[in-house]
C-alpha positions, 0 to 999 in steps of 0.5 A: 694735700695742701692744695686740696684744703685750698679748694675747700675740701674737708679732711673727711671729703678727702679721706672719702675720695681717697678710699673710693679711688683706692677701692676702684684701683683694687678692682679688676678693670672689667669690674671697674668699667661696668661699675662706673658705666652703669653706676656713675654714668647711669648708662642703661644695661642694653647700651653698656652691653653694646659697649662692653660686650655681652647681653643686658642680663649679663651686664646686670649680673656683672654690675651687681657683682661689681657693686658687691666687690666695691662695697667689700673693698671700700669697707676693708680699706675704711676699717683699715684706715680707722686703726 
């Protein structure tokens, strides 16, 4: 943890990153893949469908469900760490 402070990360930034990593770690690999591919990497649905399999419409739905799942997990973790 000390090395994080040496890089200039604030305690809030460290906590935020840890919460994100923990929430992602609790997701099913397929959920995580579509979330990171479409959300973080901004890969178009058609291209994500070619990579992950399925149609663009299916990827759009999976992405929506993955975002909702991530929000739920993140919120639960954040509320738990505030106690």
